[in-house]
NUZA-326141 format. One line per field, with one value per atom (N, C-alpha, C): atom name; y, z negated, x negated; residue in one letter. Coordinates in nm, 3 decimals, padded with zeros to 5 digits, always signed. Layout:
N
atom: c(CA ...)
north: c(Y ...)
up: c(Z ...)
east: c(X ...)
rest: c(A ...)
***
This chain:
260
atom: c(N CA C N CA C N CA C N CA C N CA C N CA C N CA C N CA C N CA C N CA C N CA C N CA C N CA C N CA C N CA C N CA C N CA C N CA C N CA C N CA C N CA C N CA C N CA C N CA C N CA C N CA C N CA C N CA C N CA C N CA C N CA C N CA C N CA C N CA C N CA C N CA C N CA C N CA C N CA C N CA C N CA C N CA C N CA C N CA C N CA C N CA C N CA C N CA C N CA C N CA C N CA C N CA C N CA C N CA C N CA C N CA C N CA C N CA C N CA C N CA C N CA C N CA C N CA C N CA C N CA C N CA C N CA C N CA C N CA C N CA C N CA C N CA C N CA C N CA C N CA C N CA C N CA C N CA C N CA C N CA C N CA C N CA C N CA C N CA C N CA C N CA C N CA C N CA C N CA C N CA C N CA C N CA C N CA C N CA C N CA C N CA C N CA C N CA C N CA C N CA C N CA C N CA C N CA C N CA C N CA C N CA C N CA C N CA C N CA C N CA C N CA C N CA C N CA C N CA C N CA C N CA C N CA C N CA C N CA C N CA C N CA C N CA C N CA C N CA C N CA C N CA C N CA C N CA C N CA C N CA C N CA C N CA C N CA C N CA C N CA C N CA C N CA C N CA C N CA C N CA C N CA C N CA C N CA C N CA C N CA C N CA C N CA C N CA C N CA C N CA C N CA C N CA C N CA C N CA C N CA C N CA C N CA C N CA C N CA C N CA C N CA C N CA C N CA C N CA C N CA C N CA C N CA C N CA C N CA C N CA C N CA C N CA C N CA C N CA C N CA C N CA C N CA C N CA C N CA C N CA C N CA C N CA C N CA C N CA C N CA C N CA C N CA C N CA C N CA C N CA C N CA C N CA C N CA C N CA C N CA C N CA C N CA C N CA C N CA C N CA C N CA C N CA C N CA C N CA C N CA C N CA C N CA C N CA C N CA C N CA C N CA C N CA C N CA C N CA C N CA C N CA C N CA C N CA C N CA C N CA C N CA C N CA C N CA C N CA C N CA C N CA C N CA C N CA C N CA C N CA C N CA C N CA C N CA C N CA C N CA C N CA C N CA C N CA C N CA C N CA C N CA C N CA C N CA C N CA C N CA C N CA C N CA C N CA C N CA C N CA C N CA C N CA C N CA C N CA C N CA C N CA C N CA C N CA C N CA C N CA C)
north: c(-01.834 -01.831 -01.778 -01.668 -01.609 -01.704 -01.768 -01.861 -01.978 -02.031 -02.142 -02.099 -01.974 -01.925 -01.918 -01.867 -01.855 -01.992 -02.086 -02.222 -02.284 -02.259 -02.312 -02.254 -02.124 -02.060 -02.122 -02.146 -02.207 -02.348 -02.424 -02.561 -02.563 -02.475 -02.466 -02.425 -02.333 -02.288 -02.399 -02.482 -02.593 -02.692 -02.727 -02.821 -02.762 -02.634 -02.571 -02.562 -02.539 -02.532 -02.665 -02.772 -02.904 -02.938 -02.888 -02.922 -02.828 -02.698 -02.600 -02.534 -02.557 -02.502 -02.393 -02.333 -02.237 -02.103 -02.066 -01.936 -01.926 -02.037 -02.036 -02.010 -02.065 -02.041 -01.893 -01.825 -01.680 -01.609 -01.651 -01.591 -01.616 -01.738 -01.772 -01.691 -01.675 -01.597 -01.453 -01.396 -01.259 -01.249 -01.348 -01.349 -01.359 -01.441 -01.455 -01.323 -01.253 -01.125 -01.025 -01.026 -00.933 -00.967 -01.097 -01.139 -01.100 -01.124 -01.089 -00.940 -00.860 -00.715 -00.671 -00.736 -00.702 -00.734 -00.850 -00.888 -00.789 -00.747 -00.650 -00.516 -00.476 -00.348 -00.349 -00.467 -00.475 -00.482 -00.499 -00.506 -00.367 -00.352 -00.219 -00.159 -00.027 +00.042 +00.023 +00.022 +00.002 -00.133 -00.236 -00.369 -00.368 -00.299 -00.292 -00.218 -00.113 -00.041 -00.132 -00.208 -00.303 -00.408 -00.451 -00.551 -00.492 -00.366 -00.300 -00.285 -00.248 -00.235 -00.369 -00.477 -00.609 -00.649 -00.618 -00.650 -00.574 -00.448 -00.371 -00.429 -00.465 -00.523 -00.661 -00.732 -00.863 -00.854 -00.732 -00.715 -00.732 -00.727 -00.735 -00.865 -00.983 -01.105 -01.101 -01.049 -01.040 -00.943 -00.834 -00.737 -00.799 -00.871 -00.936 -01.042 -01.117 -01.219 -01.153 -01.042 -00.971 -00.917 -00.867 -00.819 -00.932 -01.050 -01.165 -01.206 -01.207 -01.243 -01.143 -01.014 -00.911 -00.926 -00.950 -00.968 -01.087 -01.197 -01.316 -01.287 -01.212 -01.180 -01.086 -00.996 -00.908 -00.988 -01.091 -01.178 -01.252 -01.300 -01.372 -01.280 -01.158 -01.063 -01.032 -01.016 -00.991 -01.108 -01.230 -01.348 -01.356 -01.320 -01.317 -01.213 -01.099 -00.996 -01.049 -01.122 -01.177 -01.282 -01.368 -01.469 -01.405 -01.304 -01.235 -01.167 -01.104 -01.036 -01.135 -01.249 -01.350 -01.408 -01.433 -01.489 -01.389 -01.263 -01.161 -01.151 -01.158 -01.153 -01.273 -01.390 -01.511 -01.502 -01.446 -01.432 -01.336 -01.232 -01.137 -01.206 -01.286 -01.358 -01.459 -01.530 -01.630 -01.564 -01.450 -01.377 -01.332 -01.292 -01.251 -01.367 -01.487 -01.605 -01.642 -01.632 -01.664 -01.570 -01.443 -01.346 -01.371 -01.416 -01.447 -01.566 -01.673 -01.790 -01.755 -01.674 -01.632 -01.553 -01.469 -01.390 -01.478 -01.583 -01.673 -01.752 -01.800 -01.877 -01.793 -01.664 -01.577 -01.557 -01.595 -01.582 -01.687 -01.796 -01.900 -02.002 -02.000 -02.098 -02.234 -02.338 -02.473 -02.530 -02.470 -02.516 -02.395 -02.417 -02.309 -02.364 -02.279 -02.320 -02.238 -02.312 -02.247 -02.319 -02.243 -02.296 -02.413 -02.402 -02.505 -02.624 -02.621 -02.733 -02.683 -02.772 -02.739 -02.798 -02.720 -02.761 -02.730 -02.821 -02.798 -02.699 -02.652 -02.555 -02.619 -02.749 -02.817 -02.827 -02.857 -02.864 -02.728 -02.626 -02.490 -02.455 -02.496 -02.466 -02.539 -02.666 -02.740 -02.675 -02.634 -02.568 -02.436 -02.365 -02.238 -02.262 -02.369 -02.398 -02.432 -02.514 -02.550 -02.426 -02.343 -02.221 -02.128 -02.118 -02.029 -02.081 -02.215 -02.274 -02.247 -02.265 -02.237 -02.089 -02.003 -01.859 -01.822 -01.880 -01.851 -01.901 -02.020 -02.072 -01.984 -01.941 -01.854 -01.719 -01.669 -01.540 -01.554 -01.668 -01.691 -01.706 -01.773 -01.788 -01.653 -01.568 -01.433 -01.358 -01.374 -01.308 -01.359 -01.491 -01.549 -01.503 -01.502 -01.455 -01.308 -01.230 -01.088 -01.069 -01.147 -01.139 -01.182 -01.290 -01.336 -01.230 -01.171 -01.068 -00.949 -00.907 -00.793 -00.826 -00.949 -00.988 -00.991 -01.048 -01.055 -00.916 -00.829 -00.692 -00.620 -00.643 -00.582 -00.636 -00.767 -00.824 -00.769 -00.751 -00.696 -00.553 -00.474 -00.335 -00.332 -00.421 -00.426 -00.468 -00.566 -00.611 -00.501 -00.427 -00.315 -00.209 -00.180 -00.081 -00.129 -00.258 -00.314 -00.310 -00.343 -00.339 -00.197 -00.101 +00.038 +00.085 +00.045 +00.082 +00.017 -00.110 -00.181 -00.117 -00.084 -00.023 +00.115 +00.192 +00.324 +00.314 +00.218 +00.199 +00.154 +00.069 +00.024 +00.141 +00.226 +00.344 +00.434 +00.453 +00.538 +00.478 +00.345 +00.280 +00.289 +00.278 +00.293 +00.433 +00.534 +00.672 +00.687 +00.625 +00.635 +00.563 +00.450 +00.380 +00.468 +00.533 +00.623 +00.739 +00.788 +00.898 +00.853 +00.732 +00.679 +00.658 +00.613 +00.593 +00.726 +00.831 +00.963 +01.016 +00.993 +01.036 +00.961 +00.831 +00.753 +00.808 +00.841 +00.898 +01.030 +01.111 +01.238 +01.217 +01.117 +01.086 +01.038 +00.954 +00.904 +01.018 +01.113 +01.228 +01.311 +01.330 +01.407 +01.338 +01.205 +01.132 +01.138 +01.130 +01.140 +01.277 +01.381 +01.517 +01.533 +01.472 +01.483 +01.403 +01.293 +01.213 +01.276 +01.366 +01.427 +01.546 +01.521 +01.624 +01.633 +01.750 +01.771 +01.834 +01.792 +01.846 +01.973 +02.088 +02.216 +02.288 +02.214 +02.278 +02.329 +02.250 +02.293 +02.419 +02.425 +02.544 +02.665 +02.644 +02.755 +02.803 +02.708 +02.749 +02.825 +02.781 +02.852 +02.993 +03.006 +03.139 +03.228 +03.169 +03.247 +03.293 +03.203 +03.240 +03.352 +03.341 +03.445 +03.578 +03.573 +03.696 +03.759 +03.676 +03.729 +03.793 +03.726 +03.782 +03.913 +03.916 +04.038 +04.152 +04.122 +04.227 +04.278 +04.188 +04.231 +04.318 +04.281 +04.361 +04.499 +04.506 +04.636 +04.723 +04.661 +04.737 +04.783 +04.695 +04.732 +04.843 +04.844 +04.949 +05.083 +05.083 +05.208 +05.256 +05.169 +05.204 +05.129 +05.186 +05.115 +05.108 +05.000 +04.981 +05.048 +05.138 +05.205 +05.105 +05.130 +05.040 +05.078 +04.979 +05.003 +05.025 +05.119 +05.142 +05.019 +04.991 +04.872 +04.904 +04.815 +04.831 +04.761 +04.838 +04.781 +04.723 +04.612 +04.545 +04.583 +04.602 +04.636 +04.515 +04.544 +04.434 +04.379 +04.468 +04.422 +04.342 +04.234 +04.148 +04.171 +04.180 +04.203 +04.082 +04.107 +04.000 +03.979 +03.860 +03.836 +03.871 +03.923 +03.964 +03.844 +03.867 +03.760 +03.765 +03.654 +03.644 +03.553 +03.589 +03.506 +03.383 +03.275 +03.151 +03.155 +03.124 +03.120 +02.977 +02.964 +02.830 +02.790 +02.685 +02.634 +02.520 +02.502 +02.395 +02.261 +02.175 +02.042 +01.958 +01.938 +01.864 +01.716 +01.679 +01.538 +01.495 +01.594 +01.557 +01.469 +01.373 +01.283 +01.353 +01.328 +01.392 +01.329 +01.413 +01.365 +01.268 +01.161 +01.059 +01.105 +01.079 +01.109 +01.003 +01.051 +00.958 +00.882 +00.764 +00.678 +00.703)
up: c(+00.547 +00.663 +00.786 +00.768 +00.880 +00.925 +00.826 +00.860 +00.941 +00.901 +00.975 +01.118 +01.131 +01.264 +01.354 +01.298 +01.378 +01.417 +01.322 +01.352 +01.461 +01.454 +01.557 +01.694 +01.698 +01.825 +01.882 +01.796 +01.843 +01.895 +01.824 +01.867 +02.003 +02.020 +02.150 +02.258 +02.222 +02.320 +02.363 +02.269 +02.303 +02.395 +02.363 +02.448 +02.587 +02.591 +02.722 +02.801 +02.731 +02.801 +02.863 +02.791 +02.845 +02.965 +02.964 +03.072 +03.192 +03.166 +03.274 +03.311 +03.235 +03.277 +03.186 +03.227 +03.143 +03.133 +03.231 +03.226 +03.107 +03.077 +02.965 +02.834 +02.821 +02.700 +02.683 +02.795 +02.788 +02.739 +02.790 +02.745 +02.596 +02.554 +02.412 +02.325 +02.370 +02.293 +02.278 +02.389 +02.383 +02.291 +02.300 +02.212 +02.066 +02.038 +01.899 +01.847 +01.930 +01.887 +01.859 +01.945 +01.922 +01.795 +01.773 +01.651 +01.528 +01.534 +01.420 +01.394 +01.503 +01.487 +01.429 +01.475 +01.423 +01.275 +01.237 +01.095 +01.012 +01.064 +00.991 +00.978 +01.084 +01.078 +00.978 +00.951 +00.857 +00.712 +00.689 +00.551 +00.490 +00.370 +00.307 +00.285 +00.295 +00.277 +00.137 +00.039 -00.100 -00.116 -00.051 -00.058 +00.009 +00.122 +00.191 +00.107 +00.036 -00.052 -00.165 -00.224 -00.329 -00.275 -00.152 -00.090 -00.068 -00.024 -00.004 -00.137 -00.242 -00.374 -00.421 -00.397 -00.438 -00.360 -00.230 -00.149 -00.199 -00.239 -00.291 -00.424 -00.510 -00.639 -00.623 -00.515 -00.490 -00.453 -00.431 -00.406 -00.533 -00.650 -00.776 -00.788 -00.757 -00.767 -00.677 -00.556 -00.465 -00.517 -00.577 -00.635 -00.751 -00.838 -00.951 -00.903 -00.798 -00.744 -00.687 -00.616 -00.560 -00.670 -00.777 -00.889 -00.952 -00.962 -01.017 -00.926 -00.795 -00.700 -00.708 -00.718 -00.726 -00.854 -00.965 -01.092 -01.084 -01.024 -01.009 -00.920 -00.813 -00.722 -00.789 -00.872 -00.946 -01.037 -01.102 -01.187 -01.103 -00.986 -00.899 -00.853 -00.820 -00.777 -00.892 -01.011 -01.127 -01.153 -01.139 -01.158 -01.050 -00.928 -00.821 -00.851 -00.901 -00.937 -01.043 -01.141 -01.245 -01.188 -01.099 -01.037 -00.955 -00.879 -00.796 -00.883 -00.990 -01.079 -01.144 -01.191 -01.252 -01.149 -01.027 -00.923 -00.885 -00.879 -00.845 -00.955 -01.082 -01.192 -01.185 -01.158 -01.147 -01.028 -00.918 -00.799 -00.824 -00.901 -00.933 -01.014 -01.113 -01.194 -01.109 -01.022 -00.937 -00.840 -00.789 -00.699 -00.772 -00.897 -00.976 -00.997 -01.025 -01.043 -00.914 -00.802 -00.672 -00.643 -00.669 -00.643 -00.734 -00.856 -00.948 -00.898 -00.854 -00.802 -00.678 -00.591 -00.471 -00.510 -00.610 -00.655 -00.714 -00.790 -00.850 -00.742 -00.642 -00.535 -00.457 -00.447 -00.371 -00.443 -00.570 -00.643 -00.599 -00.538 -00.490 -00.594 -00.711 -00.814 -00.772 -00.831 -00.802 -00.912 -01.029 -01.142 -01.205 -01.240 -01.302 -01.426 -01.526 -01.653 -01.677 -01.695 -01.720 -01.837 -01.939 -02.056 -02.119 -02.127 -02.193 -02.106 -01.980 -01.889 -01.773 -01.725 -01.613 -01.483 -01.378 -01.247 -01.143 -01.049 -00.940 -00.841 -00.751 -00.651 -00.560 -00.530 -00.446 -00.514 -00.644 -00.719 -00.725 -00.741 -00.746 -00.611 -00.503 -00.370 -00.348 -00.392 -00.379 -00.461 -00.582 -00.667 -00.604 -00.547 -00.481 -00.363 -00.286 -00.171 -00.215 -00.322 -00.372 -00.425 -00.497 -00.551 -00.439 -00.335 -00.225 -00.152 -00.138 -00.073 -00.156 -00.289 -00.376 -00.371 -00.361 -00.357 -00.231 -00.118 +00.007 -00.001 -00.058 -00.072 -00.165 -00.275 -00.369 -00.305 -00.225 -00.159 -00.058 +00.015 +00.109 +00.036 -00.081 -00.161 -00.208 -00.250 -00.293 -00.178 -00.058 +00.058 +00.086 +00.077 +00.100 -00.006 -00.132 -00.238 -00.220 -00.175 -00.153 -00.039 +00.068 +00.178 +00.132 +00.053 +00.002 -00.088 -00.171 -00.262 -00.185 -00.081 +00.000 +00.070 +00.123 +00.191 +00.094 -00.024 -00.123 -00.175 -00.182 -00.225 -00.121 +00.007 +00.112 +00.104 +00.087 +00.073 -00.050 -00.157 -00.279 -00.257 -00.189 -00.161 -00.072 +00.028 +00.116 +00.039 -00.051 -00.131 -00.224 -00.282 -00.368 -00.289 -00.169 -00.085 -00.046 -00.012 +00.025 -00.092 -00.211 -00.330 -00.360 -00.349 -00.374 -00.275 -00.147 -00.046 -00.073 -00.113 -00.142 -00.260 -00.366 -00.483 -00.451 -00.372 -00.332 -00.244 -00.152 -00.064 -00.144 -00.244 -00.326 -00.401 -00.459 -00.530 -00.434 -00.313 -00.215 -00.174 -00.155 -00.116 -00.227 -00.352 -00.463 -00.464 -00.438 -00.431 -00.316 -00.201 -00.086 -00.112 -00.183 -00.218 -00.308 -00.407 -00.494 -00.414 -00.316 -00.233 -00.150 -00.092 -00.015 -00.103 -00.225 -00.316 -00.351 -00.371 -00.399 -00.280 -00.158 -00.039 -00.026 -00.059 -00.053 -00.151 -00.271 -00.370 -00.319 -00.254 -00.200 -00.092 -00.005 +00.100 +00.039 -00.064 -00.130 -00.194 -00.255 -00.316 -00.208 -00.094 +00.015 +00.070 +00.085 +00.133 +00.034 -00.095 -00.196 -00.194 -00.170 -00.163 -00.043 +00.070 +00.189 +00.174 +00.099 +00.078 -00.024 -00.107 -00.211 -00.151 -00.081 -00.018 -00.089 -00.148 -00.222 -00.131 -00.147 -00.070 -00.139 -00.088 -00.148 -00.066 +00.019 +00.100 +00.013 -00.087 -00.177 -00.252 -00.293 -00.361 -00.269 -00.143 -00.048 -00.025 -00.017 +00.001 -00.120 -00.239 -00.360 -00.364 -00.325 -00.321 -00.218 -00.103 -00.001 -00.049 -00.117 -00.169 -00.272 -00.360 -00.461 -00.396 -00.290 -00.219 -00.155 -00.097 -00.039 -00.146 -00.259 -00.368 -00.417 -00.432 -00.479 -00.381 -00.250 -00.150 -00.156 -00.171 -00.180 -00.302 -00.414 -00.535 -00.519 -00.453 -00.432 -00.341 -00.237 -00.149 -00.224 -00.306 -00.384 -00.482 -00.536 -00.630 -00.561 -00.437 -00.364 -00.303 -00.254 -00.186 -00.254 -00.362 -00.433 -00.348 -00.354 -00.279 -00.353 -00.283 -00.351 -00.394 -00.514 -00.566 -00.514 -00.487 -00.439 -00.556 -00.539 -00.649 -00.671 -00.799 -00.834 -00.828 -00.780 -00.769 -00.884 -00.951 -01.066 -01.022 -01.075 -01.044 -01.147 -01.098 -01.188 -01.268 -01.396 -01.483 -01.448 -01.387 -01.353 -01.227 -01.230 -01.112 -01.041 -00.910 -00.831 -00.838 -00.868 -00.874 -00.737 -00.694 -00.562 -00.565 -00.458 -00.456 -00.471 -00.552 -00.576 -00.469 -00.420 -00.315 -00.368 -00.333 -00.376 -00.292 -00.353 -00.273 -00.174 -00.057 +00.051 +00.081 +00.126 +00.160 +00.294 +00.290 +00.416 +00.464 +00.592 +00.645 +00.601 +00.570 +00.525 +00.646 +00.657 +00.776 +00.757 +00.629 +00.603 +00.619 +00.645 +00.658 +00.779 +00.768 +00.883 +00.999 +01.112 +01.232 +01.264 +01.321 +01.356 +01.471 +01.452 +01.556 +01.672 +01.781 +01.901 +01.917 +01.955 +01.979 +02.104 +02.096 +02.214 +02.311)
east: c(+01.498 +01.587 +01.513 +01.440 +01.366 +01.255 +01.190 +01.083 +01.137 +01.254 +01.314 +01.349 +01.397 +01.433 +01.311 +01.200 +01.078 +01.025 +01.029 +00.984 +01.071 +01.202 +01.292 +01.260 +01.231 +01.195 +01.068 +00.970 +00.846 +00.869 +00.953 +00.981 +01.048 +01.146 +01.213 +01.115 +01.023 +00.925 +00.832 +00.790 +00.700 +00.769 +00.893 +00.967 +00.989 +01.027 +01.050 +00.921 +00.808 +00.681 +00.642 +00.669 +00.638 +00.725 +00.848 +00.941 +00.929 +00.906 +00.916 +00.784 +00.679 +00.551 +00.500 +00.385 +00.315 +00.385 +00.466 +00.533 +00.627 +00.694 +00.787 +00.713 +00.591 +00.513 +00.483 +00.459 +00.436 +00.560 +00.677 +00.802 +00.824 +00.797 +00.817 +00.722 +00.598 +00.502 +00.547 +00.597 +00.648 +00.769 +00.857 +00.976 +00.935 +00.835 +00.789 +00.734 +00.657 +00.602 +00.713 +00.815 +00.926 +01.003 +01.025 +01.095 +01.014 +00.883 +00.798 +00.800 +00.797 +00.802 +00.936 +01.044 +01.177 +01.187 +01.133 +01.135 +01.055 +00.940 +00.858 +00.928 +01.000 +01.071 +01.184 +01.241 +01.353 +01.307 +01.178 +01.128 +01.134 +01.189 +01.198 +01.059 +01.053 +00.925 +00.870 +00.958 +00.913 +00.844 +00.898 +00.836 +00.699 +00.688 +00.560 +00.455 +00.498 +00.405 +00.358 +00.451 +00.413 +00.316 +00.340 +00.251 +00.112 +00.108 -00.022 -00.096 -00.022 -00.085 -00.142 -00.068 -00.116 -00.241 -00.242 -00.360 -00.483 -00.463 -00.576 -00.624 -00.529 -00.568 -00.632 -00.596 -00.655 -00.803 -00.853 -00.996 -01.079 -01.014 -01.087 -01.169 -01.112 -01.194 -01.317 -01.302 -01.416 -01.521 -01.475 -01.569 -01.645 -01.573 -01.641 -01.739 -01.700 -01.791 -01.916 -01.898 -02.013 -02.104 -02.044 -02.125 -02.205 -02.145 -02.216 -02.332 -02.308 -02.414 -02.528 -02.493 -02.597 -02.679 -02.611 -02.683 -02.778 -02.731 -02.816 -02.935 -02.914 -03.023 -03.123 -03.075 -03.166 -03.259 -03.205 -03.287 -03.391 -03.350 -03.444 -03.557 -03.525 -03.629 -03.724 -03.670 -03.756 -03.850 -03.800 -03.885 -03.994 -03.958 -04.058 -04.166 -04.126 -04.224 -04.322 -04.270 -04.357 -04.451 -04.401 -04.487 -04.598 -04.560 -04.661 -04.765 -04.717 -04.811 -04.909 -04.855 -04.943 -05.041 -04.993 -05.081 -05.189 -05.155 -05.255 -05.362 -05.319 -05.417 -05.512 -05.455 -05.537 -05.632 -05.584 -05.668 -05.783 -05.758 -05.865 -05.975 -05.935 -06.033 -06.111 -06.039 -06.105 -06.202 -06.166 -06.255 -06.382 -06.364 -06.480 -06.577 -06.526 -06.611 -06.682 -06.609 -06.669 -06.786 -06.765 -06.871 -06.992 -06.967 -07.078 -07.159 -07.088 -07.158 -07.238 -07.181 -07.254 -07.379 -07.363 -07.479 -07.588 -07.544 -07.643 -07.717 -07.648 -07.711 -07.811 -07.784 -07.873 -08.008 -08.015 -08.142 -08.244 -08.198 -08.289 -08.324 -08.264 -08.294 -08.241 -08.295 -08.250 -08.162 -08.169 -08.089 -08.020 -07.893 -07.815 -07.746 -07.730 -07.671 -07.544 -07.432 -07.302 -07.235 -07.194 -07.122 -07.196 -07.331 -07.411 -07.441 -07.402 -07.429 -07.516 -07.601 -07.688 -07.632 -07.643 -07.592 -07.699 -07.710 -07.804 -07.744 -07.828 -07.782 -07.677 -07.693 -07.594 -07.459 -07.462 -07.336 -07.267 -07.349 -07.291 -07.229 -07.298 -07.242 -07.109 -07.102 -06.977 -06.864 -06.898 -06.797 -06.753 -06.849 -06.816 -06.722 -06.747 -06.661 -06.519 -06.510 -06.376 -06.303 -06.374 -06.311 -06.266 -06.346 -06.310 -06.186 -06.175 -06.057 -05.932 -05.943 -05.828 -05.791 -05.893 -05.866 -05.789 -05.830 -05.759 -05.614 -05.594 -05.458 -05.375 -05.436 -05.366 -05.331 -05.424 -05.398 -05.285 -05.281 -05.171 -05.038 -05.043 -04.921 -04.871 -04.962 -04.922 -04.857 -04.912 -04.853 -04.712 -04.694 -04.561 -04.461 -04.507 -04.418 -04.382 -04.477 -04.450 -04.349 -04.366 -04.269 -04.130 -04.125 -03.996 -03.933 -04.017 -03.966 -03.912 -03.982 -03.936 -03.803 -03.792 -03.668 -03.550 -03.574 -03.464 -03.430 -03.528 -03.499 -03.414 -03.443 -03.361 -03.218 -03.204 -03.069 -02.998 -03.073 -03.013 -02.966 -03.047 -03.007 -02.883 -02.879 -02.762 -02.638 -02.653 -02.538 -02.490 -02.583 -02.544 -02.468 -02.517 -02.449 -02.310 -02.300 -02.169 -02.073 -02.123 -02.038 -01.992 -02.084 -02.046 -01.941 -01.958 -01.859 -01.724 -01.726 -01.601 -01.528 -01.602 -01.539 -01.485 -01.561 -01.513 -01.389 -01.390 -01.274 -01.152 -01.174 -01.062 -01.000 -01.085 -01.032 -00.956 -01.010 -00.942 -00.808 -00.805 -00.680 -00.576 -00.618 -00.523 -00.464 -00.549 -00.498 -00.400 -00.432 -00.342 -00.209 -00.214 -00.090 -00.004 -00.066 +00.010 +00.068 -00.009 +00.041 +00.160 +00.152 +00.265 +00.388 +00.365 +00.478 +00.544 +00.462 +00.517 +00.597 +00.545 +00.618 +00.750 +00.748 +00.872 +00.974 +00.932 +01.024 +01.081 +00.996 +01.043 +01.147 +01.123 +01.221 +01.351 +01.343 +01.464 +01.542 +01.472 +01.540 +01.607 +01.538 +01.597 +01.721 +01.714 +01.831 +01.946 +01.914 +02.019 +02.084 +02.004 +02.059 +02.151 +02.111 +02.196 +02.325 +02.319 +02.439 +02.534 +02.483 +02.565 +02.639 +02.747 +02.829 +02.964 +02.991 +03.115 +03.220 +03.344 +03.456 +03.505 +03.463 +03.501 +03.608 +03.678 +03.782 +03.897 +03.937 +04.045 +04.005 +03.878 +03.829 +03.833 +03.796 +03.800 +03.942 +04.038 +04.177 +04.229 +04.191 +04.234 +04.177 +04.050 +03.990 +04.060 +04.095 +04.165 +04.302 +04.375 +04.507 +04.496 +04.398 +04.379 +04.341 +04.265 +04.230 +04.353 +04.440 +04.564 +04.652 +04.666 +04.749 +04.691 +04.559 +04.494 +04.516 +04.510 +04.532 +04.675 +04.771 +04.911 +04.935 +04.875 +04.892 +04.830 +04.716 +04.654 +04.739 +04.796 +04.885 +05.008 +05.065 +05.184 +05.154 +05.033 +04.997 +04.983 +04.934 +04.917 +05.048 +05.131 +05.256 +05.370 +05.427 +05.535 +05.661 +05.735 +05.860 +05.975 +06.058 +06.172 +06.278 +06.338 +06.442 +06.578 +06.668 +06.804 +06.898 +07.008 +07.104 +07.189 +07.217 +07.297 +07.444 +07.530 +07.677 +07.742 +07.841 +07.913 +08.044 +08.080 +08.206 +08.313 +08.446 +08.558 +08.597 +08.628 +08.667 +08.804 +08.892 +09.027 +09.024 +09.089 +09.095 +09.228 +09.224 +09.347 +09.434 +09.561 +09.659 +09.718 +09.729 +09.789 +09.936 +09.995 +10.138 +10.228 +10.330 +10.427 +10.534 +10.565 +10.670 +10.777 +10.902 +11.016 +11.022 +11.052 +11.057 +11.170 +11.142 +11.243 +11.275 +11.394 +11.437 +11.381 +11.319 +11.261 +11.346 +11.361 +11.443 +11.390 +11.482 +11.444 +11.411 +11.286 +11.239 +11.259 +11.292 +11.309 +11.456 +11.547 +11.689 +11.708 +11.795 +11.814 +11.882 +11.833 +11.890 +12.024 +12.112 +12.247 +12.237 +12.305 +12.304 +12.389 +12.345 +12.423 +12.531 +12.646 +12.758 +12.730 +12.764 +12.743 +12.851)
rest: c(X X X X X X X X X X X X X X X X X X X X X X X X X X X X X X X X X X X X X X X X X X X X X X X X X X X X X X X X X X X X X X X X X X X X X X X X X X X X X X X X X X X X X X X X X X X X X X X X X X X X X X X X X X X X X X X X X X X X X X X X X X X X X X X X X X X X X X X X X X X X X X X X X X X X X X X X X X X X X X X X X X X X X X X X X X X X X X X X X X X X X X X X X X X X X X X X X X X X X X X X X X X X X X X X X X X X X X X X X X X X X X X X X X X X X X X X X X X X X X X X X X X X X X X X X X X X X X X X X X X X X X X X X X X X X X X X X X X X X X X X X X X X X X X X X X X X X X X X X X X X X X X X X X X X X X X X X X X X X X X X X X X X X X X X X X X X X X X X X X X X X X X X X X X X X X X X X X X X X X X X X X X X X X X X X X X X X X X X X X X X X X X X X X X X X X X X X X X X X X X X X X X X X X X X X X X X X X X X X X X X X X X X X X X X X X X X X X X X X X X X X X X X X X X X X X X X X X X X X X X X X X X X X X X X X X X X X X X X X X X X X X X X X X X X X X X X X X X X X X X X X X X X X X X X X X X X X X X X X X X X X X X X X X X X X X X X X X X X X X X X X X X X X X X X X X X X X X X X X X X X X X X X X X X X X X X X X X X X X X X X X X X X X X X X X X X X X X X X X X X X X X X X X X X X X X X X X X X X X X X X X X X X X X X X X X X X X X X X X X X X X X X X X X X X X X X X X X X X X X X X X X X X X X X X X X X X X X X X X X X X X X X X X X X X X X X X X X X X X X X X X X X X X X X X X X X X X X X X X X X X X X X X X X X X X X X X X X X X X X X X X X X X X X X X X X X X X X X X X X X X X X X X X X X X X X X X X X X X X X X X)
***
């Protein structure tokens, strides 16, 4: 729902920008930022903490990939070390042969014998020239391999440092996420405590009534109220006086008619 709303706002902004100019696009951009901020503010803190924890855990694939790259680079550096070592050993032997041929030529002989074969001084000079050319090429190759090895070693050291920093940062972020979660729980407990309000007004009124009764009883105990004397009634009841019936005029008797 929120995504659809944001898309609708952008669509309206694009249409308004085409119709009314660049100022409207600025307004739409500002409105989008405010809407995005409002949406972010409405996201529960617990959800944001879970999202942060997931982002930290998502570093694991990158860490494993970096470890694989480092291991591969370590193998490459080791192989370069072996190549350089073998090339240096070969160069040492070749240099020794070159020095021997140079020493033989300095004797001034015209024929030389090597491994059961005879060679003229010219042939020895040609062989010496070829050997010296190969030696220079081999020495240059050793230099290039050494430079390559040094560069890859620097990259390897930098990758190791980056990996160590990433792993340390991940551990620190996990600790911070746990700390934020603990703070959230503390805030929730505090809010629950503030919401837990009991109505103790009835209890206070009952305590007040009991205090009033207790005070009255204490006063009554210190200052007793004097009792009034009780009045006894006679068992004989007064008889009303008897009167003889008197003749009362008959009000119902017909009145004497007047003579006409």
